[in-house]
C-alpha positions as CSV (number, residue, x, y, z in Angstrom):
1,M,-144.2,236.6,153.5
2,A,-148.2,236.7,153.5
3,D,-149.6,239.9,155.3
4,K,-151.1,239.0,158.6
5,D,-153.3,241.7,158.9
6,G,-156.6,241.3,157.7
7,N,-156.4,237.4,158.1
8,I,-159.9,235.7,159.2
9,L,-159.3,233.8,162.1
10,A,-159.4,229.8,160.8
11,K,-162.4,228.4,162.7
12,D,-163.7,225.5,160.6
13,Y,-161.5,222.3,161.5
14,G,-164.8,219.7,160.8
15,I,-164.3,218.3,164.1
16,G,-165.9,214.7,164.6
17,I,-165.9,214.0,161.0
18,A,-163.6,211.2,160.0
19,P,-161.4,211.9,156.5
20,P,-163.0,210.6,153.6
21,V,-161.7,207.1,152.1
22,H,-160.3,207.3,148.7
23,N,-160.5,203.8,147.1
24,F,-159.1,204.1,143.8
25,H,-160.8,202.9,140.7
26,V,-157.8,201.1,138.7
27,K,-157.6,197.6,139.8
28,G,-155.0,196.3,141.9
29,M,-153.5,200.4,142.3
30,N,-155.2,201.4,145.7
31,S,-152.0,201.0,147.1
32,A,-150.0,202.7,144.2
33,G,-148.0,206.2,144.9
34,W,-149.7,209.5,144.4
35,G,-147.6,210.5,140.8
36,M,-148.5,206.6,139.6
37,Q,-152.3,206.8,140.6
38,S,-152.2,210.2,138.8
39,R,-150.8,208.6,135.6
40,L,-152.9,205.8,136.0
41,A,-156.1,208.1,136.2
42,K,-155.5,209.8,133.0
43,I,-155.4,206.5,131.5
44,F,-158.4,205.1,132.7
45,A,-161.4,206.6,133.3
46,D,-163.8,206.9,136.7
47,D,-165.7,203.7,135.3
48,G,-162.6,202.1,135.0
49,H,-162.2,201.7,131.7
50,T,-160.2,203.1,128.9
51,I,-159.9,203.1,125.5
52,M,-156.5,203.1,123.4
53,L,-156.0,204.0,120.1
54,A,-152.6,202.0,119.0
55,F,-150.7,203.4,115.9
56,D,-147.1,201.7,117.1
57,H,-147.1,199.3,114.4
58,G,-144.9,201.3,112.1
59,Y,-141.7,200.5,114.7
60,I,-141.9,196.8,113.1
61,M,-143.8,196.8,110.5
62,G,-142.9,200.0,108.8
63,S,-146.1,201.8,106.5
64,T,-149.3,199.6,106.5
65,A,-152.7,200.8,105.6
66,G,-154.6,203.5,107.6
67,L,-151.0,204.1,109.0
68,E,-149.3,205.9,106.3
69,R,-149.9,209.8,107.3
70,L,-150.2,209.6,111.0
71,D,-150.2,213.8,110.9
72,L,-153.2,213.5,109.2
73,V,-154.9,210.4,110.3
74,I,-154.6,210.7,114.2
75,P,-155.5,213.6,115.1
76,P,-159.0,214.0,114.3
77,L,-159.6,210.8,116.1
78,M,-158.2,211.7,119.7
79,Q,-161.0,213.1,121.1
80,Y,-162.5,210.2,120.8
81,A,-159.7,207.9,122.9
82,D,-158.7,207.8,126.6
83,C,-154.9,207.1,125.6
84,L,-152.6,207.2,122.4
85,M,-150.2,204.0,122.3
86,A,-147.2,205.4,119.8
87,T,-143.5,205.5,119.6
88,R,-141.5,208.6,120.5
89,G,-140.7,209.4,117.1
90,A,-144.5,209.2,115.9
91,L,-145.1,211.6,118.9
92,R,-142.7,214.1,118.3
93,T,-143.4,214.6,114.7
94,C,-146.7,214.2,114.0
95,I,-148.7,214.8,117.3
96,P,-149.4,218.0,118.7
97,S,-148.0,218.5,122.0
98,N,-151.1,220.2,123.6
99,H,-153.6,216.9,122.6
100,N,-154.0,216.3,126.8
101,K,-154.4,212.5,126.1
102,A,-152.8,210.0,128.0
103,I,-149.5,208.5,126.6
104,A,-148.9,204.9,126.3
105,L,-145.4,205.0,125.0
106,R,-143.7,202.1,123.0
107,C,-140.0,201.5,125.0
108,T,-139.1,198.3,123.8
109,A,-137.6,197.8,120.0
110,D,-138.3,194.1,118.8
111,G,-137.3,194.4,115.5
112,S,-138.9,194.3,112.4
113,V,-141.4,191.9,110.3
114,L,-138.0,190.6,108.1
115,K,-136.8,189.0,111.1
116,D,-138.2,184.6,111.9
117,D,-138.1,185.7,115.3
118,M,-138.6,189.5,116.9
119,S,-138.8,188.0,120.6
120,F,-134.6,189.2,121.1
121,G,-136.0,193.0,121.9
122,T,-134.1,195.8,123.5
123,A,-134.8,198.7,125.9
124,A,-135.2,201.5,123.3
125,V,-136.1,204.0,125.2
126,D,-134.1,205.4,129.0
127,I,-136.7,206.7,131.6
128,E,-134.9,209.9,131.3
129,D,-136.7,210.3,127.9
130,A,-140.2,208.4,128.9
131,I,-140.0,211.2,131.6
132,R,-139.2,214.1,129.2
133,M,-142.5,212.5,126.8
134,N,-144.4,212.9,129.6
135,A,-145.5,209.3,129.5
136,S,-148.6,208.0,131.4
137,C,-147.2,204.4,130.8
138,M,-144.3,202.8,129.4
139,A,-145.2,199.2,127.1
140,V,-143.2,196.5,127.1
141,Q,-143.6,193.8,124.5
142,C,-142.7,190.5,126.4
143,F,-142.3,187.0,125.0
144,V,-143.3,184.4,127.0
145,G,-142.4,180.9,126.0
146,A,-140.1,182.3,123.0
147,D,-136.2,181.7,122.9
148,G,-135.8,185.7,123.8
149,E,-138.0,185.0,126.9
150,L,-135.5,185.5,129.3
151,G,-134.3,189.3,127.7
152,S,-137.8,190.6,127.3
153,L,-138.5,189.6,131.3
154,D,-135.0,191.4,131.5
155,N,-136.7,194.8,129.5
156,L,-139.9,194.6,131.7
157,A,-137.9,194.6,135.0
158,Y,-135.9,197.4,134.4
159,Y,-138.9,199.5,133.4
160,V,-140.8,198.4,136.0
161,N,-137.9,199.2,138.8
162,A,-137.5,202.4,136.9
163,G,-141.3,203.1,136.6
164,E,-141.7,202.2,140.5
165,K,-138.7,205.1,140.9
166,Y,-140.5,207.8,139.3
167,G,-144.2,206.8,139.8
168,I,-144.8,205.6,135.9
169,P,-146.7,203.0,135.6
170,V,-145.4,199.7,133.0
171,L,-148.0,198.2,130.5
172,G,-146.9,194.3,129.5
173,V,-147.7,193.6,126.1
174,V,-148.2,190.0,125.8
175,A,-146.5,188.8,122.4
176,V,-147.7,186.4,120.3
177,G,-145.1,184.9,117.8
178,K,-145.8,182.6,115.1
179,E,-144.9,179.8,117.2
180,M,-146.5,180.4,120.2
181,E,-149.8,179.2,121.1
182,R,-153.0,181.6,121.3
183,T,-154.9,179.5,124.1
184,T,-156.8,180.2,127.2
185,R,-153.8,178.3,128.7
186,Y,-151.0,180.4,127.2
187,F,-152.5,184.0,127.9
188,A,-153.6,182.7,131.4
189,L,-149.8,181.9,131.8
190,A,-148.4,185.1,130.3
191,T,-151.0,187.5,131.8
192,R,-150.4,186.5,135.1
193,L,-146.4,186.2,134.6
194,L,-146.3,190.0,133.6
195,A,-148.3,190.9,136.8
196,E,-146.5,189.1,139.2
197,Q,-143.4,190.4,137.6
198,G,-144.5,193.7,138.2
199,A,-146.6,194.9,135.1
200,H,-149.4,197.6,136.5
201,I,-151.3,197.0,133.4
202,I,-151.7,194.0,130.9
203,K,-152.2,193.5,126.7
204,T,-153.3,190.7,125.7
205,Y,-155.7,188.8,123.1
206,Y,-159.1,188.1,123.2
207,C,-159.7,184.3,123.7
208,E,-161.8,181.6,124.9
209,N,-162.8,181.8,128.4
210,F,-161.6,185.0,129.1
211,E,-163.2,185.6,132.5
212,Q,-160.3,183.1,134.0
213,I,-157.8,185.1,132.5
214,T,-159.1,188.8,133.9
215,A,-160.1,187.2,137.2
216,A,-156.7,185.4,138.0
217,C,-154.7,188.9,137.0
218,P,-154.7,191.1,139.9
219,V,-154.4,194.0,137.6
220,P,-156.3,195.7,134.6
221,V,-156.3,194.1,131.7
222,V,-156.9,195.4,128.1
223,I,-157.4,193.5,125.3
224,A,-155.6,194.4,121.7
225,G,-157.8,194.8,118.7
226,G,-155.6,192.3,116.5
227,K,-155.7,192.0,112.8
228,K,-158.5,194.0,110.7
229,I,-161.9,192.0,111.4
230,P,-165.0,193.2,109.8
231,E,-166.6,196.1,112.0
232,N,-169.5,194.5,113.7
233,E,-166.9,191.6,114.7
234,A,-164.6,193.9,116.4
235,L,-167.6,195.5,118.5
236,A,-168.8,192.1,119.4
237,M,-165.2,190.8,120.8
238,A,-164.8,194.4,122.6
239,Y,-168.1,193.9,124.2
240,R,-167.9,190.4,124.9
241,A,-164.5,191.2,126.9
242,V,-165.6,194.1,128.6
243,S,-168.3,191.8,129.6
244,E,-165.9,189.4,130.8
245,G,-163.4,191.7,132.9
246,A,-161.4,193.3,130.6
247,A,-160.3,197.1,131.9
248,G,-160.7,198.3,128.2
249,V,-159.4,197.8,124.6
250,D,-156.3,198.8,122.5
251,M,-157.3,198.9,119.2
252,G,-155.3,199.8,115.9
253,R,-156.1,198.1,113.1
254,N,-159.8,197.4,113.6
255,V,-159.9,201.5,113.7
256,L,-157.6,202.6,111.3
257,Q,-158.6,200.3,108.8
258,A,-162.6,200.8,109.2
259,E,-164.5,202.3,106.2
260,C,-165.2,205.3,108.6
261,P,-162.2,205.7,111.8
262,S,-163.8,208.3,113.9
263,A,-167.4,206.3,113.7
264,M,-165.8,203.6,114.5
265,L,-163.7,205.1,117.5
266,Q,-166.7,206.2,119.0
267,A,-169.0,203.0,118.6
268,I,-166.1,201.4,120.5
269,R,-166.3,204.4,123.1
270,M,-170.4,203.2,123.2
271,V,-169.5,199.7,124.5
272,V,-166.2,200.3,126.7
273,H,-168.0,203.5,128.5
274,E,-171.2,203.4,128.0
275,G,-171.7,199.3,127.8
276,A,-174.0,199.0,124.4
277,K,-174.7,196.2,123.2
278,P,-172.6,195.3,119.7
279,E,-175.7,195.6,117.8
280,E,-176.7,199.1,119.4
281,A,-172.7,199.9,118.6
282,Y,-173.0,198.9,115.1
283,R,-176.1,200.5,114.5
284,A,-174.7,203.9,115.4
285,Y,-171.6,203.4,113.5
286,E,-173.4,203.0,110.2
287,L,-175.3,206.2,111.4
288,L,-172.3,207.8,112.0
289,K,-170.2,206.9,108.6
290,K,-173.2,208.6,107.0
291,D,-172.9,211.5,108.6
292,V,-169.0,211.4,108.0
293,K,-169.8,211.2,104.2
């Protein structure tokens, strides 16, 4: 018990000063609980934007170019990312636990690329394990329009319900199978559907009329990098997406398969957080690339 002797009498109560109004900087999350807001604030910087570094490809693709040795490749890049998107296996075996970055934990298992239809996924990570892994959000693959749509939405519902209970947001990942459209109409439907089901963040692909998708989605939209494209094109895509309302990017192959991954991630950071034009960011990439060499 504190000793009462020597205490100074409290006197500065700020009488007449209204409590400060805290407007949370993540879209649609102003009324979320404190714990959920705390996790979201770790993912999204004060400007409301985020850079996610995705290296969860191995859960369906096995070893791919640039991701053969995660323990060697990812740690040097983490300083330039806001959030790491990975499976629990990759995190436990390859990533130092003292990294202090936000974690988007891949929680569903959706089959390998050897399957013709990966839409019949399952909830692979229990909520207790997500808590043990200190997940900042739980990533759930959703196959809107595929044969396994209902099952993937059931997985989404499980994680949203559990996340609301424990204060962990859910990242709904819009899947694009080989028979699915890659159109404004499809992505507008899928992003809105996942948000309506309770996902707190949506990951989708960039497309034409992207500003319509971000405007109609009540929660932050982050674009997927997708397949590897030339560095200047990836930077231009990131710039257009953010200019049209995206809250950030989640890139993997366009960073890890770049000629200089660290320079590429820093150039992306210039676009997302500093508002740099793609031409300026690409010039910086070329200079940074020379410095690394």
